[in-house]
C-alpha positions in Angstrom: -0.6 47.0 -8.6 1.6 46.0 -5.6 3.9 48.7 -4.4 6.9 47.9 -2.2 7.0 50.1 0.9 10.0 51.6 2.7 9.7 48.7 5.2 10.8 46.4 2.4 13.9 48.5 1.7 14.7 48.5 5.4 14.4 44.7 5.7 14.8 43.4 2.1 18.0 41.5 2.8 16.9 40.0 6.1 15.9 36.3 6.1 14.3 34.8 9.2 13.7 31.0 9.1 13.8 31.1 5.3 11.2 33.9 4.9 12.4 36.9 2.8 10.8 40.0 4.4 8.8 42.3 2.2 6.0 44.7 2.7 3.3 45.1 0.0 0.8 47.9 -0.1 -2.4 46.0 -0.3 -4.6 48.3 1.9 -8.2 48.6 0.8 -11.1 50.7 2.0 -12.1 47.9 4.4 -8.8 48.5 6.3 -10.0 52.0 7.3 -13.4 51.3 8.9 -14.5 53.1 12.1 -12.9 51.7 15.3 -14.7 48.8 16.9 -14.4 47.3 20.4 -11.8 44.9 19.0 -9.8 47.9 17.9 -9.7 49.1 21.4 -8.5 45.8 22.8 -4.8 45.3 23.5 -2.5 44.0 20.8 -1.2 40.5 21.3 1.4 38.4 19.5 0.3 35.2 17.9 3.0 32.8 18.8 1.9 30.1 16.3 0.0 30.7 13.1 -1.0 28.7 10.1 -1.4 30.7 6.9 -2.9 29.7 3.5 -1.6 32.6 1.4 1.8 33.1 -0.2 2.3 36.2 2.0 2.2 36.8 5.7 0.1 39.7 6.8 0.5 41.9 9.8 -2.8 40.6 11.2 -1.5 37.1 11.0 1.3 38.0 13.5 -0.7 40.3 15.8 -4.2 40.3 17.1 -5.8 43.8 16.9 -3.0 45.0 14.6 -4.9 48.2 13.8 -5.5 49.8 10.4 -2.6 47.8 8.7 -4.1 44.4 9.6 -4.2 43.3 5.9 -0.7 44.6 5.2 1.7 41.9 3.7 4.9 42.0 5.6 6.7 38.8 4.5 6.6 35.9 2.1 5.1 32.7 3.5 7.3 29.6 3.8 6.9 26.8 1.3 3.8 24.5 1.8 4.3 22.4 4.9 7.4 24.4 6.0 7.8 27.0 8.8 9.3 30.4 9.3 10.4 31.8 12.6 10.2 35.5 13.4 12.3 36.6 16.4 11.7 39.4 18.9 13.9 41.9 17.1 12.2 41.5 13.7 8.7 41.6 15.3 9.6 44.8 17.2 10.7 46.5 14.0 7.6 45.5 12.2 5.3 46.7 15.0 7.2 50.0 15.2 7.1 50.6 11.5 3.3 50.1 11.3 2.6 51.8 14.6 1.3 48.6 16.3 1.1 49.0 20.1 3.3 46.0 21.0 6.7 45.5 22.5 8.4 42.2 23.2 8.7 41.2 26.8 12.0 39.4 26.3 14.4 38.4 23.5 13.0 34.9 23.7 9.6 36.0 22.2 9.0 34.6 18.7 6.2 33.8 16.2 6.3 30.6 14.2 4.4 30.7 10.9 3.4 27.4 9.2 2.2 27.3 5.6 -0.8 25.0 5.3 -0.4 22.1 2.9 -1.8 18.9 1.6 0.7 16.0 1.7 0.6 13.8 -1.4 2.4 10.5 -0.7 3.6 7.6 -2.8 0.2 5.9 -2.2 -1.7 8.6 -4.2 1.0 8.7 -6.8 1.1 5.0 -7.4 -2.7 4.9 -7.6 -2.7 7.5 -10.3 0.0 5.7 -12.3 -1.9 2.4 -12.0 -5.0 4.1 -13.4 -3.0 5.5 -16.3 -1.5 2.1 -17.0 -5.0 0.6 -17.4 -5.1 2.2 -20.8 -2.5 -0.3 -22.0 -5.0 -3.2 -21.5 -2.6 -5.1 -19.3 -4.0 -8.5 -18.1 -4.4 -9.4 -14.4 -3.9 -7.3 -11.3 -1.1 -4.8 -11.3 1.0 -3.3 -8.6 3.2 -0.2 -9.1 6.5 0.4 -7.4 8.3 3.7 -7.5 12.0 4.0 -7.7 11.7 6.4 -4.8 9.1 4.7 -2.5 9.4 7.6 0.1 8.4 10.2 -2.4 6.0 12.8 -1.0 4.9 16.3 -2.0 3.7 19.2 0.2 1.4 21.2 -2.0 -0.4 24.4 -1.1 -3.9 24.1 0.2 -5.8 21.9 2.6 -7.8 19.7 0.3 -7.7 15.9 -0.1 -4.4 14.4 -1.2 -4.6 13.4 -4.9 -2.4 13.1 -8.0 -3.0 12.8 -11.7 -0.7 11.5 -14.5 -0.2 14.1 -17.3 2.1 12.0 -19.4 3.4 8.4 -19.2 5.8 6.2 -21.2 5.6 2.4 -20.6 7.8 -0.5 -21.7 5.7 -3.7 -21.9 8.8 -5.9 -22.0 10.4 -4.7 -18.8 7.4 -3.2 -17.1 9.3 0.1 -16.6 7.5 3.4 -16.7 8.4 7.1 -16.6 5.6 9.7 -15.9 4.9 13.3 -15.3 2.6 13.6 -12.3 0.8 16.6 -11.0 -0.3 16.9 -7.3 -2.8 17.7 -6.1 -5.0 16.8 -9.1 -7.0 19.6 -10.7 -5.0 22.4 -9.0 -3.7 25.0 -11.4 -0.8 25.6 -9.1 -0.1 21.8 -8.7 3.5 20.6 -8.2 4.7 18.7 -11.2 7.3 16.0 -10.9 8.9 13.3 -13.0 8.6 9.8 -11.4 9.8 6.4 -12.6 9.4 2.8 -11.5 8.1 -0.6 -12.5 4.8 -2.4 -12.6 4.3 -6.0 -11.8 1.5 -8.5 -12.5 0.2 -9.9 -9.2 -1.0 -13.4 -8.5 -3.4 -14.4 -5.7 -2.0 -17.6 -4.3 -3.4 -20.0 -1.7 -1.0 -21.0 1.1 -1.2 -22.7 4.4 -2.2 -20.7 7.4 -0.2 -23.0 9.7 2.6 -25.5 9.3 1.4 -28.9 8.0 3.2 -32.2 8.6 3.6 -35.0 6.2 0.4 -36.9 5.4 -1.8 -34.3 7.1 -5.0 -33.6 5.1 -5.3 -30.0 3.9 -8.7 -28.6 4.5 -10.3 -25.4 3.2 -10.0 -23.9 6.6 -6.2 -24.4 6.5 -5.8 -22.1 3.5 -5.2 -18.3 3.4 -4.4 -16.1 0.4 -1.4 -14.0 -0.3 -0.3 -11.7 -3.2 2.9 -12.3 -5.0 4.7 -11.0 -8.1 4.0 -13.3 -11.0 7.5 -13.2 -12.4 8.9 -14.6 -9.2 6.7 -17.7 -9.1 7.7 -21.1 -10.4 5.4 -22.3 -13.3 4.1 -25.2 -11.2 3.1 -23.1 -8.1 -0.5 -23.9 -7.2 -2.9 -21.0 -7.7 -6.2 -22.8 -7.4 -7.3 -23.8 -3.9 -9.1 -26.8 -5.3 -5.7 -28.3 -6.1 -4.8 -28.1 -2.4 -8.0 -29.1 -0.6 -7.9 -32.8 0.3 -4.2 -33.2 -0.6 -1.4 -34.2 1.8 2.1 -32.7 2.1 4.9 -35.1 0.9 6.9 -33.5 3.7 6.4 -30.7 6.3 5.3 -27.5 4.7 5.7 -24.0 6.3 2.9 -21.5 6.6 2.6 -18.6 4.1 4.9 -20.2 1.5 3.7 -20.8 -2.1 3.2 -24.5 -2.7 4.3 -26.3 -5.8 2.4 -29.2 -7.3 5.3 -31.5 -6.5 5.0 -30.6 -2.8 1.6 -32.4 -2.3 -0.1 -35.6 -3.2 -3.4 -37.3 -2.6 -3.6 -38.8 0.9 -2.3 -42.3 1.4 -5.3 -44.6 2.1 -3.4 -47.8 1.9 0.1 -48.2 3.3 2.6 -50.8 2.2 2.4 -53.9 4.3 -1.1 -53.1 5.7 -3.9 -55.7 5.6 -6.6 -54.7 3.1 -10.0 -55.9 2.0 -10.1 -57.0 -1.6 -13.5 -56.6 -3.1 -15.1 -57.6 -6.4 -18.6 -56.7 -7.4 -20.1 -57.6 -10.7 -23.8 -57.4 -11.3 -25.4 -59.3 -8.4 -22.2 -61.0 -7.4 -20.0 -59.8 -4.6 -16.8 -61.4 -3.5 -14.3 -60.3 -0.9 -11.0 -61.6 0.5 -8.1 -60.4 2.6 -4.8 -59.4 1.2 -1.6 -57.4 2.0 -0.6 -54.2 0.2 2.7 -54.4 -1.5 3.0 -50.6 -1.9 1.4 -47.3 -0.8 -1.6 -46.1 -2.6 -4.0 -43.1 -2.7 -7.6 -43.1 -3.9 -7.7 -44.2 -7.5 -4.2 -45.6 -7.6 -3.6 -49.1 -8.9 -1.3 -51.0 -6.5 -0.1 -54.5 -6.1 -1.8 -56.7 -3.5 -1.0 -60.3 -2.4 -4.0 -62.5 -1.8 -3.7 -64.0 1.7 -5.3 -67.3 0.7 -3.6 -67.9 -2.7 -0.5 -65.8 -2.2 -1.1 -64.6 -5.7 -0.1 -61.0 -6.4 -2.8 -59.0 -8.2 -3.4 -55.4 -9.2 -6.2 -53.6 -7.5 -7.5 -50.0 -7.3 -7.5 -48.2 -4.0 -11.1 -47.4 -3.1 -11.0 -46.1 0.4 -8.9 -46.5 3.6 -8.0 -50.2 3.9 -10.0 -51.3 0.9 -9.2 -52.0 -2.8 -11.3 -53.1 -5.7 -10.3 -55.8 -8.2 -11.2 -55.5 -11.8 -12.8 -58.4 -13.7 -9.6 -59.6 -15.3 -8.2 -60.3 -11.8 -11.1 -62.5 -10.7 -9.4 -65.8 -11.5 -6.3 -64.7 -9.6 -8.4 -64.2 -6.4 -9.6 -67.8 -6.3 
């Protein structure tokens, strides 16, 4: 049983840097071993200390503190926080426990830091995303907290982690409220209520650099970005195969989602250009020159005037500067 000593009654109302001073009688048989060489060494003050326990012991503050080394003399600060003990307080503690130490000046102090593990929003959102997986939500999800700067300093020095103990999720709005414990698996874990929203994420192909009108988009021109599905227009291109080989109808900026109406197949025949009109049927092959009456991409049917007959026919764009005439157009070519 812990017994409060007279030192606590002497200092019970004093607070230094947020640490309430107490003294707890925790002496054991190990505290009264025969003197060693260390015991004969001079006592020195530890100006900066990191402690793991909930109390600060005399031996944390002083090296070679003597028989009361394990004596608890103050409460530790909260995890990740500090307490500052000034020269006056240290002198009284040393005198009370007969420690051979005196401050050299009033500027002497000891700063005690409580060890901690910092659990950030990154670990918390990961835990919530894992908990939401039980709802069988389709696609990739991202989780955003209402407080994106949330962080918890928990006692201990292990790896930062968190676990969701309870969660409520609204499928319609994507909103959630959860009880999260950090660090995970720690009986003394800090528990907090967090809220936020989840979003379905799309992986979208976009241009790595600006493309001008009628440029040809190649696979090497494409990079991928993530975007919230709810913010995307329904005709945004999400398959890179729908971009490769296409041309912008107008200049397109890099990194911006591209809609189906922003691109077209490359223009292989331009209006007013001279083209070769071809017809092949079995072993017969005919060709003539003509002039395109309109723009056309591969596979488009455009109007072409025959240079010899001045007849306007319909032909299918085959490749750059070349069109193919279907059989019904054969008479019009002669």
